[in-house]
All heavy atoms as a GROMACS GRO file, in nm:
protein
  604
    1MET      N    1   5.752   3.735  14.755
    1MET     CA    2   5.784   3.864  14.810
    1MET      C    3   5.790   3.848  14.962
    1MET      O    4   5.700   3.793  15.022
    1MET     CB    5   5.674   3.962  14.767
    1MET     CG    6   5.687   4.099  14.816
    1MET     SD    7   5.554   4.211  14.760
    1MET     CE    8   5.527   4.169  14.591
    2GLN      N    9   5.897   3.894  15.022
    2GLN     CA   10   5.912   3.885  15.167
    2GLN      C   11   5.920   4.024  15.228
    2GLN      O   12   5.966   4.118  15.164
    2GLN     CB   13   6.039   3.808  15.203
    2GLN     CG   14   6.032   3.662  15.169
    2GLN     CD   15   6.155   3.587  15.219
    2GLN    OE1   16   6.255   3.645  15.258
    2GLN    NE2   17   6.145   3.455  15.218
    3ALA      N   18   5.875   4.035  15.351
    3ALA     CA   19   5.882   4.160  15.426
    3ALA      C   20   5.917   4.126  15.570
    3ALA      O   21   5.886   4.016  15.618
    3ALA     CB   22   5.749   4.235  15.419
    4VAL      N   23   5.982   4.217  15.639
    4VAL     CA   24   6.020   4.196  15.778
    4VAL      C   25   5.916   4.261  15.868
    4VAL      O   26   5.882   4.378  15.851
    4VAL     CB   27   6.160   4.256  15.806
    4VAL    CG1   28   6.196   4.241  15.951
    4VAL    CG2   29   6.263   4.190  15.716
    5VAL      N   30   5.866   4.185  15.965
    5VAL     CA   31   5.769   4.237  16.061
    5VAL      C   32   5.846   4.312  16.169
    5VAL      O   33   5.946   4.262  16.223
    5VAL     CB   34   5.686   4.121  16.122
    5VAL    CG1   35   5.591   4.174  16.228
    5VAL    CG2   36   5.610   4.048  16.013
    6GLN      N   37   5.800   4.432  16.202
    6GLN     CA   38   5.866   4.515  16.304
    6GLN      C   39   5.763   4.572  16.400
    6GLN      O   40   5.645   4.584  16.367
    6GLN     CB   41   5.942   4.630  16.236
    6GLN     CG   42   6.052   4.582  16.145
    6GLN     CD   43   6.119   4.697  16.072
    6GLN    OE1   44   6.054   4.794  16.034
    6GLN    NE2   45   6.249   4.686  16.053
    7LYS      N   46   5.810   4.607  16.519
    7LYS     CA   47   5.721   4.667  16.619
    7LYS      C   48   5.687   4.809  16.575
    7LYS      O   49   5.771   4.884  16.531
    7LYS     CB   50   5.791   4.669  16.755
    7LYS     CG   51   5.698   4.711  16.866
    7LYS     CD   52   5.742   4.648  16.996
    7LYS     CE   53   5.654   4.689  17.110
    7LYS     NZ   54   5.525   4.624  17.109
    8TRP      N   55   5.559   4.844  16.588
    8TRP     CA   56   5.510   4.976  16.553
    8TRP      C   57   5.414   5.017  16.664
    8TRP      O   58   5.298   4.977  16.665
    8TRP     CB   59   5.441   4.970  16.419
    8TRP     CG   60   5.404   5.102  16.358
    8TRP    CD1   61   5.423   5.226  16.410
    8TRP    CD2   62   5.342   5.122  16.232
    8TRP    NE1   63   5.376   5.321  16.326
    8TRP    CE2   64   5.325   5.261  16.215
    8TRP    CE3   65   5.297   5.038  16.132
    8TRP    CZ2   66   5.267   5.316  16.102
    8TRP    CZ3   67   5.239   5.093  16.020
    8TRP    CH2   68   5.224   5.230  16.005
    9GLY      N   69   5.463   5.093  16.761
    9GLY     CA   70   5.385   5.124  16.881
    9GLY      C   71   5.360   4.995  16.957
    9GLY      O   72   5.453   4.920  16.985
   10ASN      N   73   5.234   4.965  16.989
   10ASN     CA   74   5.200   4.839  17.056
   10ASN      C   75   5.165   4.730  16.956
   10ASN      O   76   5.128   4.620  16.995
   10ASN     CB   77   5.080   4.860  17.151
   10ASN     CG   78   5.119   4.944  17.271
   10ASN    OD1   79   5.233   4.940  17.315
   10ASN    ND2   80   5.025   5.021  17.322
   11SER      N   81   5.175   4.760  16.828
   11SER     CA   82   5.136   4.666  16.723
   11SER      C   83   5.259   4.619  16.646
   11SER      O   84   5.371   4.662  16.672
   11SER     CB   85   5.040   4.733  16.626
   11SER     OG   86   4.924   4.778  16.692
   12LEU      N   87   5.235   4.530  16.552
   12LEU     CA   88   5.338   4.487  16.459
   12LEU      C   89   5.298   4.533  16.320
   12LEU      O   90   5.180   4.544  16.287
   12LEU     CB   91   5.352   4.334  16.461
   12LEU     CG   92   5.396   4.273  16.593
   12LEU    CD1   93   5.391   4.120  16.583
   12LEU    CD2   94   5.537   4.318  16.629
   13GLY      N   95   5.396   4.560  16.237
   13GLY     CA   96   5.366   4.604  16.101
   13GLY      C   97   5.478   4.568  16.006
   13GLY      O   98   5.585   4.525  16.048
   14PHE      N   99   5.453   4.585  15.878
   14PHE     CA  100   5.557   4.565  15.778
   14PHE      C  101   5.534   4.666  15.666
   14PHE      O  102   5.426   4.721  15.650
   14PHE     CB  103   5.558   4.422  15.723
   14PHE     CG  104   5.433   4.381  15.651
   14PHE    CD1  105   5.421   4.399  15.515
   14PHE    CD2  106   5.328   4.324  15.721
   14PHE    CE1  107   5.305   4.361  15.449
   14PHE    CE2  108   5.213   4.286  15.656
   14PHE     CZ  109   5.201   4.305  15.519
   15ARG      N  110   5.638   4.689  15.590
   15ARG     CA  111   5.630   4.784  15.479
   15ARG      C  112   5.575   4.714  15.356
   15ARG      O  113   5.609   4.600  15.327
   15ARG     CB  114   5.767   4.843  15.448
   15ARG     CG  115   5.819   4.928  15.561
   15ARG     CD  116   5.958   4.979  15.524
   15ARG     NE  117   6.016   5.047  15.637
   15ARG     CZ  118   6.036   5.179  15.641
   15ARG    NH1  119   6.003   5.254  15.539
   15ARG    NH2  120   6.090   5.233  15.748
   16ILE      N  121   5.493   4.786  15.282
   16ILE     CA  122   5.440   4.734  15.157
   16ILE      C  123   5.545   4.763  15.050
   16ILE      O  124   5.586   4.877  15.032
   16ILE     CB  125   5.306   4.801  15.121
   16ILE    CG1  126   5.202   4.766  15.226
   16ILE    CG2  127   5.262   4.763  14.982
   16ILE    CD1  128   5.071   4.840  15.209
   17PRO      N  129   5.590   4.660  14.978
   17PRO     CA  130   5.691   4.682  14.874
   17PRO      C  131   5.642   4.783  14.770
   17PRO      O  132   5.526   4.783  14.729
   17PRO     CB  133   5.710   4.543  14.812
   17PRO     CG  134   5.668   4.449  14.921
   17PRO     CD  135   5.557   4.519  14.993
   18SER      N  136   5.732   4.870  14.725
   18SER     CA  137   5.695   4.977  14.633
   18SER      C  138   5.642   4.924  14.500
   18SER      O  139   5.552   4.986  14.441
   18SER     CB  140   5.813   5.071  14.609
   18SER     OG  141   5.920   5.001  14.549
   19LEU      N  142   5.692   4.812  14.452
   19LEU     CA  143   5.644   4.757  14.326
   19LEU      C  144   5.495   4.721  14.336
   19LEU      O  145   5.416   4.753  14.247
   19LEU     CB  146   5.726   4.634  14.285
   19LEU     CG  147   5.688   4.571  14.152
   19LEU    CD1  148   5.705   4.670  14.037
   19LEU    CD2  149   5.772   4.447  14.126
   20TRP      N  150   5.454   4.656  14.446
   20TRP     CA  151   5.314   4.622  14.466
   20TRP      C  152   5.230   4.749  14.478
   20TRP      O  153   5.121   4.759  14.421
   20TRP     CB  154   5.296   4.535  14.591
   20TRP     CG  155   5.156   4.485  14.609
   20TRP    CD1  156   5.103   4.371  14.559
   20TRP    CD2  157   5.050   4.550  14.681
   20TRP    NE1  158   4.970   4.360  14.595
   20TRP    CE2  159   4.935   4.469  14.670
   20TRP    CE3  160   5.040   4.668  14.753
   20TRP    CZ2  161   4.814   4.502  14.729
   20TRP    CZ3  162   4.918   4.701  14.811
   20TRP    CH2  163   4.808   4.619  14.799
   21ALA      N  164   5.283   4.847  14.553
   21ALA     CA  165   5.210   4.973  14.571
   21ALA      C  166   5.188   5.042  14.437
   21ALA      O  167   5.077   5.088  14.408
   21ALA     CB  168   5.286   5.064  14.667
   22LYS      N  169   5.290   5.047  14.353
   22LYS     CA  170   5.276   5.112  14.221
   22LYS      C  171   5.178   5.034  14.133
   22LYS      O  172   5.093   5.094  14.068
   22LYS     CB  173   5.412   5.121  14.152
   22LYS     CG  174   5.502   5.225  14.211
   22LYS     CD  175   5.638   5.224  14.142
   22LYS     CE  176   5.734   5.315  14.216
   22LYS     NZ  177   5.871   5.304  14.161
   23ASP      N  178   5.190   4.902  14.132
   23ASP     CA  179   5.102   4.820  14.049
   23ASP      C  180   4.955   4.832  14.090
   23ASP      O  181   4.865   4.812  14.008
   23ASP     CB  182   5.142   4.673  14.056
   23ASP     CG  183   5.269   4.643  13.978
   23ASP    OD1  184   5.313   4.730  13.899
   23ASP    OD2  185   5.325   4.533  13.996
   24ASN      N  186   4.930   4.863  14.217
   24ASN     CA  187   4.793   4.868  14.268
   24ASN      C  188   4.748   5.009  14.304
   24ASN      O  189   4.646   5.027  14.369
   24ASN     CB  190   4.780   4.775  14.389
   24ASN     CG  191   4.792   4.631  14.348
   24ASN    OD1  192   4.699   4.573  14.295
   24ASN    ND2  193   4.909   4.572  14.367
   25ASN      N  194   4.825   5.109  14.259
   25ASN     CA  195   4.792   5.250  14.281
   25ASN      C  196   4.766   5.281  14.428
   25ASN      O  197   4.670   5.350  14.463
   25ASN     CB  198   4.673   5.291  14.194
   25ASN     CG  199   4.662   5.441  14.180
   25ASN    OD1  200   4.762   5.512  14.185
   25ASN    ND2  201   4.542   5.491  14.164
   26VAL      N  202   4.852   5.227  14.514
   26VAL     CA  203   4.842   5.253  14.658
   26VAL      C  204   4.949   5.356  14.693
   26VAL      O  205   5.066   5.338  14.661
   26VAL     CB  206   4.862   5.123  14.740
   26VAL    CG1  207   4.870   5.152  14.888
   26VAL    CG2  208   4.748   5.026  14.711
   27LYS      N  209   4.905   5.463  14.756
   27LYS     CA  210   4.996   5.572  14.793
   27LYS      C  211   4.984   5.598  14.943
   27LYS      O  212   4.898   5.542  15.010
   27LYS     CB  213   4.959   5.698  14.716
   27LYS     CG  214   4.973   5.684  14.566
   27LYS     CD  215   4.931   5.811  14.495
   27LYS     CE  216   4.955   5.802  14.348
   27LYS     NZ  217   4.849   5.740  14.272
   28ASN      N  218   5.070   5.683  14.994
   28ASN     CA  219   5.064   5.722  15.134
   28ASN      C  220   4.925   5.777  15.165
   28ASN      O  221   4.876   5.866  15.097
   28ASN     CB  222   5.171   5.828  15.164
   28ASN     CG  223   5.179   5.860  15.311
   28ASN    OD1  224   5.156   5.776  15.395
   28ASN    ND2  225   5.210   5.984  15.341
   29GLY      N  226   4.858   5.720  15.264
   29GLY     CA  227   4.724   5.763  15.301
   29GLY      C  228   4.613   5.685  15.234
   29GLY      O  229   4.496   5.705  15.264
   30SER      N  230   4.646   5.596  15.139
   30SER     CA  231   4.544   5.515  15.072
   30SER      C  232   4.480   5.419  15.172
   30SER      O  233   4.542   5.376  15.268
   30SER     CB  234   4.606   5.431  14.960
   30SER     OG  235   4.652   5.511  14.855
   31THR      N  236   4.355   5.384  15.145
   31THR     CA  237   4.284   5.286  15.226
   31THR      C  238   4.295   5.150  15.157
   31THR      O  239   4.279   5.141  15.036
   31THR     CB  240   4.136   5.325  15.238
   31THR    OG1  241   4.127   5.455  15.296
   31THR    CG2  242   4.060   5.227  15.325
   32VAL      N  243   4.324   5.048  15.236
   32VAL     CA  244   4.328   4.911  15.184
   32VAL      C  245   4.235   4.826  15.269
   32VAL      O  246   4.203   4.860  15.382
   32VAL     CB  247   4.470   4.851  15.186
   32VAL    CG1  248   4.562   4.925  15.092
   32VAL    CG2  249   4.527   4.847  15.325
   33GLU      N  250   4.190   4.716  15.211
   33GLU     CA  251   4.107   4.621  15.285
   33GLU      C  252   4.197   4.507  15.330
   33GLU      O  253   4.272   4.451  15.250
   33GLU     CB  254   3.995   4.568  15.196
   33GLU     CG  255   3.899   4.478  15.271
   33GLU     CD  256   3.779   4.440  15.186
   33GLU    OE1  257   3.761   4.494  15.076
   33GLU    OE2  258   3.703   4.353  15.232
   34VAL      N  259   4.191   4.473  15.460
   34VAL     CA  260   4.272   4.365  15.516
   34VAL      C  261   4.177   4.253  15.557
   34VAL      O  262   4.085   4.274  15.635
   34VAL     CB  263   4.354   4.414  15.638
   34VAL    CG1  264   4.435   4.300  15.696
   34VAL    CG2  265   4.445   4.529  15.598
   35ILE      N  266   4.199   4.134  15.503
   35ILE     CA  267   4.115   4.019  15.531
   35ILE      C  268   4.201   3.911  15.595
   35ILE      O  269   4.306   3.875  15.541
   35ILE     CB  270   4.052   3.963  15.401
   35ILE    CG1  271   3.969   4.072  15.332
   35ILE    CG2  272   3.968   3.839  15.430
   35ILE    CD1  273   3.926   4.036  15.191
   36ALA      N  274   4.159   3.862  15.712
   36ALA     CA  275   4.226   3.749  15.776
   36ALA      C  276   4.146   3.625  15.744
   36ALA      O  277   4.027   3.615  15.775
   36ALA     CB  278   4.232   3.771  15.927
   37GLU      N  279   4.211   3.527  15.678
   37GLU     CA  280   4.139   3.411  15.630
   37GLU      C  281   4.228   3.287  15.637
   37GLU      O  282   4.331   3.280  15.570
   37GLU     CB  283   4.095   3.437  15.485
   37GLU     CG  284   4.009   3.331  15.424
   37GLU     CD  285   3.966   3.372  15.284
   37GLU    OE1  286   3.876   3.457  15.274
   37GLU    OE2  287   4.024   3.320  15.188
   38LYS      N  288   4.190   3.190  15.719
   38LYS     CA  289   4.259   3.061  15.728
   38LYS      C  290   4.410   3.077  15.747
   38LYS      O  291   4.490   3.020  15.674
   38LYS     CB  292   4.231   2.976  15.605
   38LYS     CG  293   4.085   2.940  15.589
   38LYS     CD  294   4.061   2.855  15.466
   38LYS     CE  295   3.913   2.829  15.448
   38LYS     NZ  296   3.884   2.754  15.325
   39GLY      N  297   4.449   3.159  15.843
   39GLY     CA  298   4.591   3.177  15.873
   39GLY      C  299   4.665   3.266  15.775
   39GLY      O  300   4.787   3.273  15.778
   40LYS      N  301   4.593   3.334  15.688
   40LYS     CA  302   4.655   3.423  15.590
   40LYS      C  303   4.602   3.564  15.610
   40LYS      O  304   4.492   3.584  15.659
   40LYS     CB  305   4.622   3.380  15.446
   40LYS     CG  306   4.673   3.245  15.409
   40LYS     CD  307   4.630   3.211  15.267
   40LYS     CE  308   4.674   3.072  15.229
   40LYS     NZ  309   4.631   3.038  15.093
   41ILE      N  310   4.682   3.660  15.570
   41ILE     CA  311   4.638   3.799  15.565
   41ILE      C  312   4.634   3.839  15.418
   41ILE      O  313   4.734   3.826  15.348
   41ILE     CB  314   4.732   3.893  15.643
   41ILE    CG1  315   4.730   3.857  15.792
   41ILE    CG2  316   4.690   4.038  15.622
   41ILE    CD1  317   4.830   3.937  15.873
   42ILE      N  318   4.520   3.886  15.374
   42ILE     CA  319   4.503   3.927  15.235
   42ILE      C  320   4.484   4.079  15.234
   42ILE      O  321   4.398   4.132  15.305
   42ILE     CB  322   4.382   3.857  15.170
   42ILE    CG1  323   4.400   3.705  15.178
   42ILE    CG2  324   4.361   3.905  15.028
   42ILE    CD1  325   4.277   3.626  15.143
   43ILE      N  326   4.566   4.147  15.156
   43ILE     CA  327   4.559   4.293  15.146
   43ILE      C  328   4.509   4.328  15.006
   43ILE      O  329   4.571   4.291  14.907
   43ILE     CB  330   4.696   4.358  15.172
   43ILE    CG1  331   4.746   4.319  15.311
   43ILE    CG2  332   4.685   4.510  15.158
   43ILE    CD1  333   4.889   4.360  15.336
   44LEU      N  334   4.397   4.399  14.999
   44LEU     CA  335   4.338   4.438  14.872
   44LEU      C  336   4.333   4.590  14.864
   44LEU      O  337   4.292   4.656  14.960
   44LEU     CB  338   4.196   4.383  14.858
   44LEU     CG  339   4.181   4.232  14.866
   44LEU    CD1  340   4.034   4.193  14.877
   44LEU    CD2  341   4.243   4.168  14.744
   45PRO      N  342   4.373   4.647  14.750
   45PRO     CA  343   4.356   4.792  14.736
   45PRO      C  344   4.208   4.826  14.739
   45PRO      O  345   4.126   4.751  14.687
   45PRO     CB  346   4.418   4.823  14.600
   45PRO     CG  347   4.430   4.693  14.529
   45PRO     CD  348   4.428   4.585  14.632
   46GLN      N  349   4.175   4.936  14.804
   46GLN     CA  350   4.035   4.977  14.816
   46GLN      C  351   3.984   5.019  14.679
   46GLN      O  352   4.047   5.096  14.609
   46GLN     CB  353   4.021   5.093  14.914
   46GLN     CG  354   3.879   5.133  14.945
   46GLN     CD  355   3.806   5.030  15.026
   46GLN    OE1  356   3.862   4.972  15.116
   46GLN    NE2  357   3.682   5.006  14.994
   47LYS      N  358   3.871   4.966  14.638
   47LYS     CA  359   3.810   5.004  14.511
   47LYS      C  360   3.747   5.142  14.526
   47LYS      O  361   3.696   5.178  14.632
   47LYS     CB  362   3.705   4.902  14.470
   47LYS     CG  363   3.764   4.768  14.438
   47LYS     CD  364   3.657   4.671  14.392
   47LYS     CE  365   3.718   4.537  14.360
   47LYS     NZ  366   3.619   4.439  14.325
   48LYS      N  367   3.750   5.217  14.419
   48LYS     CA  368   3.688   5.349  14.420
   48LYS      C  369   3.537   5.335  14.417
   48LYS      O  370   3.482   5.250  14.348
   48LYS     CB  371   3.735   5.430  14.300
   48LYS     CG  372   3.879   5.470  14.310
   48LYS     CD  373   3.918   5.559  14.197
   48LYS     CE  374   4.062   5.601  14.219
   48LYS     NZ  375   4.120   5.666  14.107
   49THR      N  376   3.472   5.422  14.492
   49THR     CA  377   3.326   5.424  14.492
   49THR      C  378   3.277   5.506  14.371
   49THR      O  379   3.356   5.579  14.309
   49THR     CB  380   3.271   5.488  14.621
   49THR    OG1  381   3.311   5.626  14.623
   49THR    CG2  382   3.322   5.416  14.744
   50LEU      N  383   3.150   5.496  14.344
   50LEU     CA  384   3.092   5.576  14.236
   50LEU      C  385   3.112   5.724  14.263
   50LEU      O  386   3.147   5.802  14.174
   50LEU     CB  387   2.943   5.544  14.219
   50LEU     CG  388   2.869   5.624  14.113
   50LEU    CD1  389   2.932   5.607  13.975
   50LEU    CD2  390   2.722   5.585  14.111
   51ASP      N  391   3.095   5.766  14.389
   51ASP     CA  392   3.115   5.907  14.423
   51ASP      C  393   3.260   5.950  14.397
   51ASP      O  394   3.284   6.061  14.349
   51ASP     CB  395   3.078   5.933  14.569
   51ASP     CG  396   2.928   5.927  14.593
   51ASP    OD1  397   2.852   5.951  14.496
   51ASP    OD2  398   2.887   5.898  14.707
   52ASP      N  399   3.358   5.863  14.430
   52ASP     CA  400   3.498   5.895  14.404
   52ASP      C  401   3.521   5.917  14.254
   52ASP      O  402   3.590   6.010  14.214
   52ASP     CB  403   3.591   5.782  14.451
   52ASP     CG  404   3.592   5.766  14.602
   52ASP    OD1  405   3.562   5.865  14.672
   52ASP    OD2  406   3.624   5.655  14.649
   53MET      N  407   3.463   5.829  14.172
   53MET     CA  408   3.482   5.841  14.028
   53MET      C  409   3.411   5.964  13.972
   53MET      O  410   3.463   6.032  13.884
   53MET     CB  411   3.435   5.713  13.958
   53MET     CG  412   3.524   5.594  13.988
   53MET     SD  413   3.481   5.447  13.895
   53MET     CE  414   3.341   5.388  13.990
   54LEU      N  415   3.290   5.994  14.024
   54LEU     CA  416   3.216   6.111  13.974
   54LEU      C  417   3.288   6.241  14.009
   54LEU      O  418   3.278   6.339  13.936
   54LEU     CB  419   3.074   6.112  14.029
   54LEU     CG  420   2.980   6.008  13.967
   54LEU    CD1  421   2.846   6.007  14.039
   54LEU    CD2  422   2.961   6.035  13.819
   55GLU      N  423   3.363   6.242  14.121
   55GLU     CA  424   3.438   6.361  14.158
   55GLU      C  425   3.548   6.392  14.056
   55GLU      O  426   3.594   6.506  14.047
   55GLU     CB  427   3.500   6.344  14.297
   55GLU     CG  428   3.400   6.358  14.409
   55GLU     CD  429   3.463   6.338  14.546
   55GLU    OE1  430   3.586   6.329  14.555
   55GLU    OE2  431   3.387   6.330  14.644
   56MET      N  432   3.590   6.292  13.980
   56MET     CA  433   3.695   6.313  13.881
   56MET      C  434   3.642   6.370  13.750
   56MET      O  435   3.720   6.412  13.665
   56MET     CB  436   3.769   6.181  13.854
   56MET     CG  437   3.839   6.126  13.977
   56MET     SD  438   3.944   5.981  13.950
   56MET     CE  439   3.841   5.869  13.860
   57VAL      N  440   3.509   6.375  13.732
   57VAL     CA  441   3.451   6.429  13.610
   57VAL      C  442   3.452   6.582  13.618
   57VAL      O  443   3.406   6.640  13.716
   57VAL     CB  444   3.306   6.378  13.590
   57VAL    CG1  445   3.242   6.443  13.467
   57VAL    CG2  446   3.305   6.227  13.578
   58THR      N  447   3.507   6.644  13.515
   58THR     CA  448   3.512   6.790  13.509
   58THR      C  449   3.456   6.835  13.374
   58THR      O  450   3.444   6.754  13.281
   58THR     CB  451   3.657   6.841  13.521
   58THR    OG1  452   3.731   6.797  13.406
   58THR    CG2  453   3.722   6.791  13.649
   59PRO      N  454   3.424   6.962  13.360
   59PRO     CA  455   3.379   7.010  13.229
   59PRO      C  456   3.483   6.987  13.119
   59PRO      O  457   3.449   6.971  13.003
   59PRO     CB  458   3.357   7.160  13.252
   59PRO     CG  459   3.329   7.171  13.399
   59PRO     CD  460   3.414   7.065  13.463
   60GLU      N  461   3.610   6.981  13.155
   60GLU     CA  462   3.717   6.961  13.056
   60GLU      C  463   3.725   6.817  13.007
   60GLU      O  464   3.771   6.792  12.896
   60GLU     CB  465   3.853   7.002  13.114
   60GLU     CG  466   3.868   7.152  13.137
   60GLU     CD  467   3.798   7.198  13.264
   60GLU    OE1  468   3.790   7.121  13.361
   60GLU    OE2  469   3.751   7.313  13.265
   61ASN      N  470   3.686   6.718  13.089
   61ASN     CA  471   3.703   6.579  13.046
   61ASN      C  472   3.572   6.505  13.019
   61ASN      O  473   3.574   6.388  12.988
   61ASN     CB  474   3.789   6.500  13.146
   61ASN     CG  475   3.721   6.480  13.281
   61ASN    OD1  476   3.603   6.503  13.297
   61ASN    ND2  477   3.799   6.439  13.378
   62ILE      N  478   3.460   6.575  13.027
   62ILE     CA  479   3.331   6.509  12.999
   62ILE      C  480   3.307   6.512  12.847
   62ILE      O  481   3.340   6.609  12.781
   62ILE     CB  482   3.215   6.576  13.076
   62ILE    CG1  483   3.092   6.486  13.074
   62ILE    CG2  484   3.185   6.713  13.023
   62ILE    CD1  485   2.985   6.526  13.173
   63HIS      N  486   3.256   6.403  12.794
   63HIS     CA  487   3.231   6.399  12.650
   63HIS      C  488   3.086   6.434  12.620
   63HIS      O  489   3.000   6.432  12.706
   63HIS     CB  490   3.267   6.261  12.592
   63HIS     CG  491   3.186   6.149  12.651
   63HIS    ND1  492   3.058   6.122  12.612
   63HIS    CD2  493   3.217   6.058  12.745
   63HIS    CE1  494   3.012   6.019  12.680
   63HIS    NE2  495   3.107   5.978  12.761
   64SER      N  496   3.061   6.463  12.494
   64SER     CA  497   2.925   6.497  12.452
   64SER      C  498   2.847   6.369  12.425
   64SER      O  499   2.900   6.259  12.437
   64SER     CB  500   2.930   6.584  12.326
   64SER     OG  501   2.996   6.513  12.223
   65GLU      N  502   2.722   6.385  12.387
   65GLU     CA  503   2.638   6.270  12.356
   65GLU      C  504   2.697   6.188  12.242
   65GLU      O  505   2.765   6.242  12.155
   65GLU     CB  506   2.498   6.316  12.313
   65GLU     CG  507   2.417   6.376  12.422
   65GLU     CD  508   2.279   6.417  12.372
   65GLU    OE1  509   2.244   6.387  12.255
   65GLU    OE2  510   2.206   6.478  12.450
   66ILE      N  511   2.670   6.060  12.243
   66ILE     CA  512   2.713   5.971  12.136
   66ILE      C  513   2.587   5.916  12.069
   66ILE      O  514   2.503   5.857  12.134
   66ILE     CB  515   2.798   5.855  12.191
   66ILE    CG1  516   2.924   5.910  12.257
   66ILE    CG2  517   2.833   5.757  12.080
   66ILE    CD1  518   3.006   5.805  12.329
   67SER      N  519   2.577   5.937  11.939
   67SER     CA  520   2.460   5.888  11.865
   67SER      C  521   2.474   5.739  11.841
   67SER      O  522   2.578   5.691  11.797
   67SER     CB  523   2.448   5.961  11.732
   67SER     OG  524   2.343   5.906  11.656
   68THR      N  525   2.369   5.666  11.872
   68THR     CA  526   2.370   5.522  11.848
   68THR      C  527   2.275   5.485  11.735
   68THR      O  528   2.245   5.368  11.714
   68THR     CB  529   2.330   5.446  11.976
   68THR    OG1  530   2.201   5.490  12.018
   68THR    CG2  531   2.432   5.468  12.087
   69GLY      N  532   2.226   5.584  11.664
   69GLY     CA  533   2.138   5.559  11.550
   69GLY      C  534   1.992   5.556  11.591
   69GLY      O  535   1.955   5.584  11.705
   70TYR      N  536   1.910   5.521  11.496
   70TYR     CA  537   1.766   5.516  11.518
   70TYR      C  538   1.728   5.384  11.586
   70TYR      O  539   1.799   5.284  11.575
   70TYR     CB  540   1.691   5.528  11.386
   70TYR     CG  541   1.715   5.661  11.319
   70TYR    CD1  542   1.801   5.670  11.211
   70TYR    CD2  543   1.651   5.776  11.364
   70TYR    CE1  544   1.826   5.791  11.150
   70TYR    CE2  545   1.675   5.898  11.304
   70TYR     CZ  546   1.762   5.906  11.196
   70TYR     OH  547   1.785   6.026  11.136
   71SER      N  548   1.613   5.384  11.654
   71SER     CA  549   1.566   5.260  11.714
   71SER      C  550   1.529   5.161  11.604
   71SER      O  551   1.484   5.199  11.498
   71SER     CB  552   1.446   5.287  11.804
   71SER     OG  553   1.341   5.343  11.730
   72VAL      N  554   1.554   5.034  11.630
   72VAL     CA  555   1.527   4.931  11.529
   72VAL      C  556   1.424   4.830  11.576
   72VAL      O  557   1.389   4.740  11.502
   72VAL     CB  558   1.657   4.858  11.489
   72VAL    CG1  559   1.752   4.951  11.420
   72VAL    CG2  560   1.723   4.796  11.610
   73GLY      N  561   1.378   4.844  11.697
   73GLY     CA  562   1.282   4.750  11.750
   73GLY      C  563   1.170   4.824  11.819
   73GLY      O  564   1.119   4.923  11.769
   74ASN      N  565   1.135   4.778  11.937
   74ASN     CA  566   1.026   4.838  12.013
   74ASN      C  567   1.077   4.927  12.125
   74ASN      O  568   1.009   4.944  12.227
   74ASN     CB  569   0.935   4.728  12.071
   74ASN     CG  570   0.866   4.649  11.961
   74ASN    OD1  571   0.831   4.707  11.859
   74ASN    ND2  572   0.847   4.521  11.984
   75GLU      N  573   1.199   4.983  12.108
   75GLU     CA  574   1.252   5.071  12.212
   75GLU      C  575   1.163   5.194  12.228
   75GLU      O  576   1.104   5.241  12.132
   75GLU     CB  577   1.394   5.118  12.177
   75GLU     CG  578   1.496   5.009  12.169
   75GLU     CD  579   1.515   4.959  12.025
   75GLU    OE1  580   1.423   4.976  11.944
   75GLU    OE2  581   1.620   4.901  11.998
   76GLU      N  582   1.155   5.242  12.350
   76GLU     CA  583   1.083   5.366  12.375
   76GLU      C  584   1.181   5.469  12.427
   76GLU      O  585   1.251   5.446  12.523
   76GLU     CB  586   0.972   5.341  12.479
   76GLU     CG  587   0.862   5.254  12.428
   76GLU     CD  588   0.748   5.243  12.528
   76GLU    OE1  589   0.731   5.336  12.609
   76GLU    OE2  590   0.678   5.141  12.525
   77TRP      N  591   1.189   5.582  12.358
   77TRP     CA  592   1.283   5.686  12.399
   77TRP      C  593   1.210   5.801  12.456
   77TRP      O  594   1.131   5.865  12.422
   77TRP     CB  595   1.371   5.728  12.281
   77TRP     CG  596   1.449   5.616  12.225
   77TRP    CD1  597   1.420   5.543  12.115
   77TRP    CD2  598   1.566   5.555  12.277
   77TRP    NE1  599   1.513   5.445  12.094
   77TRP    CE2  600   1.604   5.450  12.193
   77TRP    CE3  601   1.645   5.579  12.390
   77TRP    CZ2  602   1.715   5.370  12.215
   77TRP    CZ3  603   1.756   5.499  12.411
   77TRP    CH2  604   1.790   5.397  12.323
   0.00000   0.00000   0.00000
């Protein structure tokens, strides 16, 4: 995959190809992690935090308890 580097203010930048963005759920305003390592730039989509995931839980999509049966050993409930 190739991209053209262009001037962006006092910096340089390039566009992220749409296929990579779709595959990695990166949208306008998304945060990514940029790592400079041994002459390479590595771009990683930002992983969701536990708080981000908990914000997605609603009364409509939360499930009820799941029975796992009776204890069979020395479990304490």
